[in-house]
N, C-alpha and C positions, 0 to 999 in steps of 0.2 A: 565514942565509937570504939569497939574492941578490935583487936588484931584480926579476929575471924571475920568481923563485919567488913573490914577494909579489904580482906583477901577475896570476899565474895563480890565486892564492888567492881563493876567493869571499868577498865582503864579508858581514859578519854583519848580518842584518836587525835594525834598531833599533826602539825604540818610536815614534820619530818617523816612520819609514817606514810603520808600521801606521796611525798617526794620519792621515798624508797620504793613504794609499790609501783609508782608510775615510771620509775627509772630515770628520773630527772633530778637536778640539783634542788636544794631547798630554796635558793634564790629564784629559780624558774617557777617552782610551785607557788611561791609567794606572789610573783608578778601575775600569774594566772588568777589566783584567788582574789587578789586585790583589784585586778582589772586595769593595770597600768603597765607600761613598758612594751617592748617589742618581743612577741612570742608567736611562733607559727600557729596557724589554725589547727593543724594536726596535733601539735603538742597541747594546745589549749583544750581541745576536745578530750584528749587522753587524760589530762590532769583532772578536769571536771568530772569525767566518768569515774575515775579512781576515787575522788573525794566523795562522790555520791555512793559508790559501792561500800566504802568503809564507814560511811555515816559521819564524815568530818563536818564539824560546825565551826566556822571561823570565830575566834574570840573578837568581840566587838571592839575592844580597845586596840588589839593588835591590828585588826583590819583598818581601823581609822588611821593609825600611825603609819602603816605601810602605804596607804593610799594618799597620805599627805592631807587628809581631811581634818585631822587634829581635833583637840578637845579644848583649845583655848584661843582666844583672840588677844593679841599683844597690843597694848597701847604704848607705842614707843615715842617718848617725849625728848626732843632735842633740847639741850641746855648746856651751859658752860660748867655747871656743877650739879650734883644730885639733888640739891635743894629745890630744883625746878619741880620735882615730883610732889612737893608740899603745897604747890599753888592750888588754891580752892578751885580755880578754873579746871585744872587737871582732874580734880576729884569729881567735878560735875561730868566731865567727859567719861570717866570710868564708870560712874554710876549709871549714866544713860546707856552706855554700851552694854553694861551687865544686864540691864532690863531687857534689851533686845536679844541678847545671847541666851538668856536663861531658858526660854521655851525650846531652844534648839539643843539644849544639853551642853552648851559651850560656856566655859568659864572665861574670865578676863584677868589678865596679868598686866602689871605695870613695869615698864622697862625704861631705864635712863639711857638715852643715846647721846654719848658725849659729842659736843659740838665739833671737836677736831677728829673724831673717830667714827664717822658714819658708816664705815665698812663693816661695823658690827651687824648690819642688816643681813650680811651674808650668812652669819650663823643662825639667825632667825629663819631665813629661807630654807636652810638645811634641816631645821628641827621639825621632825614629823609630827610633833605634838602641837604645832602651830597651825591653826585653821586660817589665820590671816593676820595682817598687821595694819593698825590704824596709826598713822603718823600725826604727831602734834608738834607745833613749832617747826614746821618743815622748812628746810633751806634748800637752795639750789644744789649744794654739795650732797645733801641727803638724797635728793632725787637722782643725782648722777650715780650714787652708790647702790641704788635699788637693783638687785639681780633680775635678769630677764625672766627667770622662772617664777617670779612673784606676780606676774601680770594676772589680773583677775581676782587676786586675793589681797589686794592692798589698796588703801585709800588715804587721803590726806585731809587734815583740817588745816587749811592754809593754802600755800601755793601747790600746784600740781604740775603734771606733764602729760604728754600724749599717752603714757603708760600708767599714770597714777591719777585717777580722778580726784578733784578737790571739792571740798565742802567748806563753806565759810560764811560769815556774816558780811554784809555789804558795808564795809567800813568806809569806803569812799562816799557812799550816799549819806551815811551818818555824819561824817565829818563836814561835808558841805552843808547839810541841814543845820548842824549846830553852829557853824560860823554865821549862817544867815540869821539864826535865832539871836545870837549875841549881837550881831549888827543891828537887828531891828530893835534891840533893847538899848541902843545908843552907844554900844561899845565900839571903839575904833582902834584900840591898841591891844589886839588879841594875841597872846602868846600860846604856843602849843607845847605841851609836855608829851612827847611821843613815846612809843615803845623803844626797845633796844635796837640799835642800828644793824645788828647782825640778822634780824628777822625780816625777811622780804615783805611780810604783811604790814610791817611798820611803814614801809615806803609807799604803800598804796594810800594810807591815811595821810601821810605827809604831803604827797603829791596833790591830793584833793584839797588839803588845807591851803597849800600855796596857790593853787588855782583859784580857790574861792577868795582869798585875800587879794590876789592880783586883780580879779574881776571887780572887786569893790574899791580898788585903788588904794589898798592898805598895805603897810609893810609886813612882811612875814617874820615872825620871831619864833624859832623852834629850838628846843633843847631836849635831848633824848633822856628817857627815864628807863625803869626796869620793871614796871607793873607792880611795884611794891609801894607802900605808904612812905617808907623811908626814902626810897628813890624819888618819889614824887615831891617830897619835901625838899630834898637836896636840889632837884631840878628847878623848883620854884625859887629857891634862894638864888640860884644862878640867874634866873629870869630877872629878879628884882635888882640884882647887881648890874646886869647888862642894860636893862631897860626899866629904870625906876618909875616911869610913867605908865607902865602896863595897867590896863583897866579890866582885863579878863584873862583867865587861864583855862584853856581847853586841854584836859588830860585824857589820854587814851585808855584809862581804866579808872574805876571808882576808887580803888586803893590809892592811886597816885593823886586823885582829886582830893581825897580826905587828907593826905599828907600835905597837899598844897594849902588847904584851909588851915591846918594846924600851924604852918609856918607863917601864914598871913596874919592870923590872930595873935601869934606870939610877937609879931612886929607891929601890932596895934592897927592893922588894916581892918576895916569893916567889910564883911562879906554878906551881901553883895554890894553894899554902898560904895566902897572904894574899888574893890576888885570882885568881879563876878567869877564864879568857878563852876565848871561843868565836867562831868565824867562820862564813863561808858561802862556798861555791864548791868546796872541796876541790881547790885548786890543787896541783900536784905537790910544792911545797915544804912544804905543810902537814904531810906525813908525815915530813919531814926536819928541821923546826925543833926548837929546844930551849926548852921542852918541845914534843913533838909536839902539833899543834893539833887540838882538838875542833872539828868543823865539820859541814857538811851538803853532800850532793852537789848539783850544779847541772847538769842535763842540757842544757847549751848546745847540744851537737851535735844532739840530737834536736829541740830547739825550733827551731833554725835550719833544719834539714832539713824539718821539718813546714811551716814558713812558706814556704820556697822552693818546695817541692812544690806547695803550694796556689796559688802565683802562676804557676808554669810550666804546670800542668795546668788551671788555672782551675776547680778543683773547688769545689763548695759545701761550706763548712765551718761549724761553729758560730761564733758571734760571738766566743766566748772558748774557748780551749783551754789548760788548765792542766796542767802536768807535775808529777808527784810528786817529792818530794825525800826523801832518807834521811839520818838522823843518823849521824855517824861519830864514835864515842867514842874519844878519845885521852887524852893526859896533861894537857892544859892546863885541863880542866874536867870 
C-alpha cells in the first residue's frame, strides 16, 4: 500500500475518540461499551449515542478483555513441584477441556499452582484474558484462596465448596467395590497404596477402604503413594516390609499398581497367585501389561468436559457431581 493510499484510508474511530466527544473519561466510556461497572443511565445513553454517531465498532478482543469474558480457560493444577503438569491425567483434562472450549473460540492454558502458594489464584482472577479457571488436585487451602469475584467462572475436579462446584469420579464407590471383589476372590490381607496425603480426595478413598475392611472384619493396611509407578513400587516395598503376609494390593492408580507388580515380581512373588494387584484409571497399558491389570474406569474426559461446560456457560449445577466407575476384571486380581 502506497503513502497516498494510506492517506485516503479513513481513520478507525477509537474508544478515546468516543470518550472525548462524549465529554467523559476513557475508563467511563470503556465501562459503558463493555456493559459492566456503575455508570448513570444518562451517561450511558450519551456514550452509546456518541459511539453510534461516530460509527465506533468495539474491537472484539478488547471488549472481551474489558468485560472479563476472556479468551482462555486456565487449568490450574495444584502440586508440590511443576512436575505435576507432566501427569498423563492432567493431559487428559486439558485435552477434554480444549474440545469443549474450541467451539466457543476459547483456548486452554495450563498453570502450576504451588501447593504452598494458592494465593496465585488472585492474579488469575484479575487477568482479563481469563474466561474461567478449572482447578485440579484441589485442596482446602486452594478453596479458601479463591477470590469472591470468581464465583460462576470456576469449578473443581476434586473437592469443592459452596462457591466452587466440584466434578469428580466416585472413588468411594470404586474402592468399596474393589475390596469386595478382592474379598470374594479369597483375599483377606488387603493392603492399600493410596494417593498422597495432602490431597483431600485421597482420604475419601481411604475412608471407604477402611470402612469396607472393618465391615469384613479385616485389618486395614494403608501406605501413601504419589500416583507414579516409582511411588507405587516404593509403597509396595513398605507394605511387604510391614506386613509380609499381604495377599492383595489395591492401588489408587494404574501407574502405582504397575509399580507394585514390578516390585512383587522382582521379589519372586507370583501375581496373582501369591499377591493379587488392582489399580484404578484403566490406562491403555493396563490391558497390555503382564499380567493384564484388573482396574476400574475413570471417566476423566466426561468429568473435565462437564466442569469446562459449567464454566463456559455459567450454568447452575449441583455443588457436587460424581461420575460412576466400572470394574474391569482382568488377570492380576
